[in-house]
N, C-alpha and C positions, 0 to 999 in steps of 0.2 A: 463465195465460200460456203460449203454446206454446213448447216448447223447440227451438231450432234445432240441427240436427246437420249438420256438414260432411260431405258424402259423400266417399268415397275417390276419388282420381284413377284414371282408367281409361285404360290405354294404348291406342293404336290397334291395329288388327289387325297392322299392319306392325311396330310396336314389340314386340308379343307374339311374333311370328315371329322377330324378331331375338334375343330372349331364348332362344327354343328353339334357334336356330342356334348360339348360344354354348354352351348347355347340352349340345348334341350332342357337343361335343368334351371334355366333362368326363369324369372317371373314372366307372366303372360305379356306384360307391357314391353319388356326387353325383347322377347321373341318376336312380337309384332313389329317393333321398331326395326329390328334387323331384317325381317322379311320385307317390310315396305322399302327400306333403304336399298335392298338388293333388287326387289321386284321393279320398283319405279325409278331406280338410279337416282335417289335423292341425296343431295348433299346434307351435311350435318345441320346447317341452319334451316334448310328447307324442311327437313324431318322434324326438328324440334319446334318449328313455327306452325306446324299443321294445327288447324282448328276443327272443332266438331262440324262446323258448317262447310268445310272444304271436302267432306266425304259425300260420295254418291254411291251407296252400297248397291242400289238397284242396277247400276251400270258398271259396278266395280271400277270406279275411277275416283281420283282425287284431284283437287285443284291446288296447284302450287302458285301462290299469290306472287305478283310481280315484285313486291317489296322484299321478298325472301330469296329471290333468285340472283344468281351471279350476273346475268345479263339484263336484269330488270324487266323481263318479259314473262307474263303469266302463261301457264300451260296446264293442260289437263292430261294426266297420265293414268294408264290402267294398272291394275294389280291382279294377280292370279286368284283363282278360286280357292287355292290352299291358303293364301294370305287372307282372303275373305272370311274363311273359317276362324282364323286367328283374330281377325277384326271383330267378328261377332262375339267371341269369348271375351275379348278385351273390353268391348263396350259394356257388357254386363258387369264386368269387374269394375270398370271406371265409375259406373253408377253407384257403387258402394263407397267410392272415394269422394265423389262430388257429382251432384246432379246438375250443376251449373253448366251452361254452354260456355264455350271458349276454347282454350288450348286443349288439344286432344290428349297429349301426354302430360300426366301430372305426377308430381313427387308424392311418395307415400311415406316419407320420413316424418318423424315427430316434429322436427324443427321447421320443415317447409311443407307440411301436409296440405295437399290439394293445390299447391302452387305449380305454375308451369315448370316443366323439366328444363333445366338449362343445358346449353351446348356442352358445358364442361362436365356436367353429370353424365351425359350420354357418352362423351369421350372417355370418361373413366370406366364406363360399363364395357365399351368395346375393347379398351385396353385390358381390362380384367379378363374378359373372355379369351382374348388372344394369348395372354400370359398363362392362363389356366390350361389352355390347349397346348402350351409349350410351342407356340408358333412364333418364331422370331424372324422377321423379314429384314429387309435392308434398313438399317437405322440411320436416321438423318438428324440434323440439328433443329429441324423445324418444330415449333411449339404447337402450332395449330394445324390447319389443313382440313380437308373435307373428309367426311366419313366415307362417302362413296362418290365415284365418278365413273364414267364409261370410257373405255379406250378400245381401239381396234388395232389388231396386229395380224398380219398375214391373212386378212380376210375374215378373221374370227373376232367376235365381239366378246369383251371381257368386262366384268364389273370389278372395280377396285375398292376395297375397304381400306381406308387410310386413316390412321389416328396417330397424332403426334408423330411418332417415328415408326409405327407399325403399319405395314401395308399387307393386305390379304387380297388375292385376286382369284376370281372364279369365272366360269363361263357366264355370259350375260343371261339375264332372267328369261329372255324370250325363248330360250332353248328348253327342250323337254326335261333336262336335268333338274331345273328348279322345281318344276311341278311334281316330278316323280321321286326326286332324291332329297333336295334341300328342304323344302317346306314340310313334307311329312315328317322328316327327322326332327324339325324344330317344333312341330305340333305335339309330338309324343313327349310326355313328361316322365321323369324318373322311371 
């Protein structure tokens, strides 16, 4: 008996551009996190668990440690030159929050200043961006879920941003669209 699988909702090109327009006004940390999640197809836990020593800016790669991955296998993934520019800007900014080695993404709130960013904080950021862009996808009852996963459909690769019940999908980062459209739009501020 064939198993039916419901495909993820895919926003229109305009909806995706609306998300990017909203993301452009986000702080550098959030823009970098979104770019890395998209570029390297990182899941929420993988993204939030990145450490400063996982980065290799010279080769534009980052190490995803085994303890953070779904299949418990370490991997090294590349990121684009555009994301590298965001990374450089963020590392300068991060130095003003904390000079300590350790978690890459830090909270800047008064209550949790310089503490590692939690999965739930990142989930709230993605949800806020999606709602501000007025992008409402297929709503589900799941509370958690990954922020990004890869999927293939009709020979095309797509990246899926999934948060609680919001899913956004766009062409996979390996295509020119990311380098020429998505990342530059996120790098521009106000």
